[in-house]
N, C-alpha and C positions, 0 to 999 in steps of 0.2 A: 489090375494096367496090364497089357501083356510083357512078357519079356522083348528089350531090346526098343520098347518105344521109349520116348521120351517124354516128360512130360513139359506142361508148355510153360515156357520162363515167366514166372512173378514179373507183372508188371513192375519195374521201379521205382515209379510215382504215380499220384494218383493222374499227371494231368494224359499217362500213352491209354487211357478208358475211352473209348469211342462216343462221347457224351451224343444225343441230340442236338444241332442249334438251339438255342434257348432265345425266345424273343422277350425282350425284357421289357422294350417301349409299348408306354401303358394308352390304352387302344383311342384315348381321346387326345394324348399327342402331353399330355402330363401327366404327373400322379394329382391323384385326389388330397392330396396336401396342399399342393401349389395350389390347386382351382380353389379350393376355399378362399385364399388370397387374394389369388385374381378375381373371383367372384364378388369380395366382400371389396376391395377396391374399384370395382365396376361399378356397383352397386351406389357406392359413394358419390361418386363422379358421376351420374345419371341423376342422383340426388338433390345435388349442389344445386344444379345446373336445373331443376325441373319443381323445387320446391314451392317456387308460390304457386304452380299452376292449383297442387294439391293442400292448398289453404283455401283457392279458391270452389274448389273442386267442393270438398268439405263444407264450409257455409251453403254454399248450393243445396247439396245433399239433406242437410238440416235443417233448410226450412220450409215453415208449413207442414211438419212431423204431425204427419195421424189428423191431418185434417184433411176434411175433401176440399179438392180443385175449385178458387178463386173464394177464396172464405178465409183467407190471410191477408194481410201487407206481402210483398213482395220487395223483403229493402235491394234484393239480389235479382237484377233478369238478365240474365247470359252472364259469360263470362266476360268480356271485358267491362259492362258494367258490376259489376261483383269486384272486379279490379280494383276498377276507378271508389268506389264504396269501400273497399278493405285498406284503401291510401286516403283517402278523405279520414276513415276514423280513428289510423294505427299510424298512419306515414307510410313511408317505403319503407319501413323494416319491420309491415305487420304483415309484409307476404313473402318475409323469412321465418314469420312463426315457427318454434318448434321445429327448427333445421339441427339443431343436435342431435334431439330423439332420434330423428327422421336418419340422419347418415349413423346413429346407433343401432336403432333398426336395420334399416338396407344393409349394411356390412354382415350383424347377425344373421336374418333373414337369407340374404343370396351368396353368402358366404359359407352357410351350412346346406344350401337348396342347391348350389354347383357341386360341392364335397359331394353330397348323395348323388347327383346324377351323375359327376366324373367315375364313383365306384362300378354303377351301373352299365357304364358305357365301357368298365374293365372288365366285370362278369360278363360279358356281352349281349347282356339283356337288350341294348337297344338295337339289338338285332332283330329279334321276333317281330313278328307282323301286332302292332299296336303297342309293342317296345318302346319307342319314344313316350308314349303319352303313357302312360302307366307311373315310368319312369320319372319324367314333368310332375307329376300328379304329388306320389308319395314324394318326392325332392321337395314338391314345394309345401306341403302340408307337415314335414317335420322339422322345415325352416321356419313355416309359420308357429308352431309350438316353440322353438327354440327364439325367437323373435317375438312373440306377444307381450311379455311384460315392457320392453324397450316402444313398441305401438302404443300401448296405452298411457305411457309418460307422455307422447307427442298429446296431448290432450293437460298439460300439467296438474296432473291427478297421482302420477308415479308415489310421489312421495308419502303426501293424505292417507293415498289406498293402503299401502302397506302399513302405516300406524294404525289403522280402524279391521282391517280387515288379514291382513299377516303378508306372508308369501303366498298362499293360494287366492288372494287377492289380485294380484299382480296377474291372473290368468285369466281376467273375468272377460269376458268377451272373447276368450278361444276358437267357441263355438262357432261365430261367424268368420272368424280369420282364415279355421283350416280349410272349408272351403269355396271359401275366395282366392286363397294362392295355390291352394292343393288346382281347381278350375284355371284359372291364371295361370300356374306353370306348367300345366301342361300342356295348354292351346302352345303358349311364349313358346317352348323349345320345341314341338313339333312344328311348329306352324316356319319357324326358323330354319330348322334343321332343311326341312320339304322344301321352304320356297328359294333358299341359298342352292342348293344345290338343283331342282330345277332351272331358275336365267341360268348358272351354268349349263348345264346341258343341252339348255336351246343356245347357247352361244353369245348370249346376248352380253353376259363380260366374262371377266376370266376368273376360272379358279382362282377363290384364296386371296381376291380384288378386296379393295377396302367398299366398290361399286355395290357385289353383291351380294358383301356384308349388309349392306345399308339398306340393298332391297328387300333383303329378308327379311331384317329388322319390319321395315314397313308394312310389308305384309303382316306379318305376325303383329302388329299394335294394333291394328284394324281387329284383326281375329279376337285380339285377349280383349280390349275397347267393347264390342258386342257381346263376348261371352259371360265377361266379370261383372261386368257393370252392375248386375240385380244384387249380383255377391258380397259388392263393394259399399253397396246403399245399404245394405243387411248389414256390414261388419259397422260399416261407420255408424248407424244407429245404435247395434250391442254397445259399441265399445263407448258414447258420449252421453248415455241414461243412465239418471240420475239413481241412487241406490238405496234399500234400507241400508240401516245400521247393520244386520247380517251380510249383507252384498249384492242382498236379492233383487234384482230389478225392477221399480218402478213401473216402467212402460211394457216389458216384454218379457216373456219366461225362455225364453230359447232362440233359440236360429227358425225352426218353424213355425213359431208362433208371432219372428218378428214379420216371416214373409206374410203370413197371413192376415195380422191387421194390417202393412202396408196395403197389398192388395185388395182388400172390404171397402177400404175410409178412404186409402187416394186412389185408389184402381191400378190395373194395371201398368201403367206406366208412370206410377210413384217407384216402382223398383227401377226404373229407366232414369230419374233426377239427375242431373249433372250429367247423360254421357256426355256433352259439350267437351264440358271440363275433364272429364274423366279420359275421353281421347287426346283431348288437346295436351293432359298428363300423361297417361300411360303411353301416349304414343311416341313419342320423344325419347321420353323413361325408358321402353322397350330397345328401343333404337338407339337410342347410345348406350345402355348397359350392355346390352347381343352385343354391339361395335366396340367397345371397349374391352369387355373379356374375350372375344376373338382374338383381337389385336395383343392383347396384353399373351392369352395364350401361344401367336407366332412368337413372339417376341421372345419365349422364356424356351419352345423348340428350337431357334435358333442362336 
């Protein structure tokens, strides 16, 4: 150091360093851990209100399994008649069969799904072209794996399957659940975000208003029902098929085999069995779950 020059005075504290401004606010508005709780809550609220339609949908999808059209009796003819038939056979409580398991499944699956999606938002992945679709698909697949045992318990077989086939048996049918939820989640989250932004850009609704959220949810519900129904039928068949002592399915060897058998024996329309019930169930469920999630997020932010 040259003579006569003064050495810079060391800072008295770390506060004197000029740090660049830091933005600690999560991209989604709330931390991923909070989104886990909010997503689980939103999924459970929507499940409670739409579970009767899930019961009707399952009955319609299992009707005439692997039988050519017109060769089997049809006790369930349409959504309303199916609901009436369930009430006659099991009473009004029959429409809420499996509610406890449904709440467990929706809580686990949606909590994990929105948690993973929130992480993707914070990492900036959703800002890339196709990033929202990819993030939604990955989040849905992870949620499906975590929630699969709970979905299996909806059929009332959780305890017996665990006793006969152990822990691995609880993930029976997961090969159908993962593509089902991955496709549904990708379409749901991508179309919801796009549709909500689109109606606000057209100034049809104010940004952040409940009407914009509902509009986005309605568009998302239609898209989810159309794309998800074939996967939903396959998933329902795989979860509900009888199994051998070693846990191997007696009707289908896996996801692709199930699609091929349904297409060859029931026709391509067999993959869209119960689409009316699927929409009536997934439409409101999509609208309600996304509405609750969005509004709960806003409440936490404020």
